[in-house]
N, C-alpha and C positions, 0 to 999 in steps of 0.2 A: 256394339256387341255384334261379332261377325257372324255371316250365314251360317259357319262349319259349327257354329256354337246351339245354332238353333235345332235338334234334329228333325225336329217335328216340321221345318217348313223343307219343301221341297225344289225351291225356287233360289237364286241367286243375283245377285245385282253385277252384269260386266257391262263391262265399256270398251267393246272392241274398235276399227275404224274401216271403215270402207276399204277393200281390196280393189273393186272394179265393178262394174255395171253392164249389161247385157240386154240389149231390145230383143224380147222375146217374139210381139207380135204389137199391133198400132196401140192393143190396148195393157198390155203387159212387159213389164220391164224386171229384170232378176238383180238385185244388188248382193253379192256379194260381200259378206262381214269376216276378219280378218284378224288375228291374236291368239296369243299362248292362250289366253282365258276361255277361250272357244274349246280348248279340248275338253273343258268340265262340264259339256252342255250333255246329256241323255236325254235322248228322244224316244218317246213312248210309240213315234211312229205314226199312219193316218192323219189325222187331222189336230196333231199337236199344236199348242196355241202357247201364244207367250207374248209378254207385252213389253213394246217398243217404245223408247223414250226420244225424243228430238228435242234437240234446242231452241228455245224461242226468237227471234229475230236478232244478232247482235251479241248469240253467245258462241263462244264455241263449243261448249258440252251443256248437257242440257242439265238441271238442278234437280238431285233426287233426295228423299229421306236419308238421314245419317244413321239411320240403323233397319237394319233390315229384321222385321217380327212378322208373327201374323197378323198384325194390323199394321204393316206396308200401306198399304190401300187406303187407310185412314189418317196413317202421316204423311203420303204424299197429298191428298186432299187438304190438309193443315198446311201446305205453303202455297205462298201468295201464288194464285192463278196467272198474274202477269210473269212471271220468273220460274213457277215449277217445268219441269221439263212436259211435253206437249206428248200424252202417252195415246196408245192406238193398239190393237189386239191383229195380229196375225201368225200364220201359218208357218212351223218348220217346214220349209221345202228341202231342204237336207242340210245333213251336215258330216264333217270328215274330221278325220284327226289327225292327218299328214298330208299338207298341212292343217292344222286347227282354222276350218273355214265355216262358214252356216249361210246359206242361200235363204232369201225373202224375194218373192214374187208379188209385186206391187198391182194391183189393178188401179190404173190412171185413169182419173178422173180432169183430167187440165189441170186449172188453178182451184177449183173447187176446193180441196182440202190441205191440209198444213202434210199429209204424208206424201199425200201425191205430188202436190210440190218439190218437197224435198227428195224423192224418188227420183224426178225427172232432171234435177241441178246437183245429184252426188257425184262427187269425185272419189278418187281416191286418197286416204287419208280423211277423208270429214269421219269428226268423232259424234256417238251417238252413244247411246245405253240399252240392256237389256233387263231385263226379268226371266231368264230364263230357266227350264226343269233341270235340273242335277240329279234327277233319279227319274229312271223307268216309268215306277208308280206315283203319277205326278199330279192327277186329277184334272191334267189338260187335254185331255181324250175324249171324241165323244162318240166315236165310231167304234162298237163293239160289238161285233156277228156274233151272234148266239147260234149255240150249237145244232140247235134244230130249226134252225132257217135253209128253207129251201134254194130260194132266191132273191136277190137284193135289189132294192130299187135306190137309183140315185138323181136329184133335181139339184141343180147346182145356178148360180149364174159364173159372171167372171171372177168375183169376187172371193168364191170359193174353189175355185179352178188347185190352185195350188192343192188345195188336200182332194180334192175327186183325183188330181193324178199320184198321190201318195196311197190313197186306198183303194185306185185299182192295181196299184205297182203293188200291191200287199196282198192282194187275194189269191190264195192259191187255187192251182190250175183246174180247169171245169166251171168253179163256181157263175153260175147264169148270172147275169146282171141285165137289168132296162135302167138306161142313163139318160136324161136330157139335160143338156147344158144350153143355157140362153149368152149369148157372147154381142157386144154390136158391131164387129166386122168379122166378114166369112174368113180375114187372114187371122182370127183371133182362135179358131179350130185347131190350135196345136195340138201336136201326138201324144197321145195318152197308153204308152205302152204295158199291156197286165197280161200274162199268162191266163184270166181270167176269162171265161165264154160271156162276152162282153158286147150287147147290142147298144152303141150310144148314139144319141141323136141329138145332134146338132140344130140349134135354133138362133137366128141372127136376125135381130130385132131391127139394127140400124141403127145408127147414132143420134137421128132426134125422137127417137120415141121414147114419151112419158110413162108408158103405160107400163109396170113390171113385174101385172100379174097374170094379163091375161095370155099371155104364147106360152108358157108352161103350164099353166094349167089348164087349158082346153087341149093341146097336148098331150096331156094326160090322159085327161079325161074319156079322151076320144080314142085312146089303145087298149088293145087287149091285152090283160097282164096270166103272166103266166101262173100255172095251178101251184097248189103245196103254201109250205106257210114264209110270209113276206117279213122281211127286214127293211127298212124305209131308213136314209139317212137324205133329209132335207135342208138345204143350207141356200142363204143369200139374204134378200129381200123380204125385211119383215113380216111386209104384209102378205108378199106374195109364199112365204112361209109358211102363214097359218091359214090360208085359202088351202094350200097344197094338203094339209095335215089335215083340215075339216073334210077335203074331200076324201081321201083315204080312208080315213074312219067310217064316216056317212054315208057316202057312194059306195066305198069300195069293201068296206066290212074287216077293215085291219084293228089289230088289236092297239089299241095307246101303248102300251109296254113293248112296240115291236117297230116304234117310231122314232128315233133320234133326229130336232128339230132345232135348229140355230139361227136365228136373224144376225146376221154379219152387219147389217147396214140397215137403216131406215131411211125411207126416200123426202129428203126436206129437212133431215134432222143430222145432226154433227153424232159422232160418240162422244163427245162433253154433253150433250143434250143429253142424251142419252143414261148415261152415267146418274146425272143429276136425278132424273126424272126416277131411275131404281132407287138411288138413294134413299130420296124423298117417301117413295111408296115403303123401305123399310122403316122410315122413322114414323110414318104415319100410322102402318098396320103395330111397330111396339105402341106408341101410343092409344090406338083403338086396343088392343089387350090390356092393359092398367089400366084402363077405364073400365072394362067389363070387370076387373078383377076385382075394381071398387065395389061396385052396385053392392053386389050380396050385402057386402061388411055394412054398407051405409041403409042398406035396407031395414037392417035389425038392430040398428042401433036407439 
């Protein structure tokens, strides 16, 4: 079954190749993908996410489910973990039509993860696959500025820099923004062109720091915030994101509904660990719901 036959599937499996790479900073590398299929990609902009599939060691291309439907994730999980494509989530940094290309900016972590290793060694012609958006309204964009927001608060680390760059670049002139971005190196403070009235504070933590919560939380908590109705977008390490969200709600009086928050990664765990934990949690919740549904009937038996 092709993706075109499934009108309710807003994504499609595409099979581009690496066109070129560009080192943006000590912690960031851009991999440009090329291929005619990429002309089908339709991004919602801002923090548009997609799935990246990399080949396992010794493979020339990633192994994917043969069928794409609404249960594509279950089909991918059903494949042998030793052979199925390594899946990671990334942000569309840019997409172009002539020629058809898609940019991905990788935050590098040495050899600590398969995506970081792959990006550092990628050369033109390398094969991979992506599950990419084919319609603009695809559910893969979290930044949604309300009409009644007077200003925007942004916090992020280097993993969320591509999304921050897109968001700032998309804001209309005069939009008031307070942003804090944490990076490992001073040279990671890359340009962030915007027409918004943006006050960006860079926090350089150094490469040896294991504390991924205190610097951002301290910087935000010690800063006076603008008056008016805020909208917050928080992304980065999960524990830091949770701490910042609690601070904004409990200490700053933000409405929960005015905060979009995304844990892009969790210190000490891989995305595979997080996916496994999420699947387990869903199964346990379903089992608990079934048990609760049976209890009244059994009590009346």
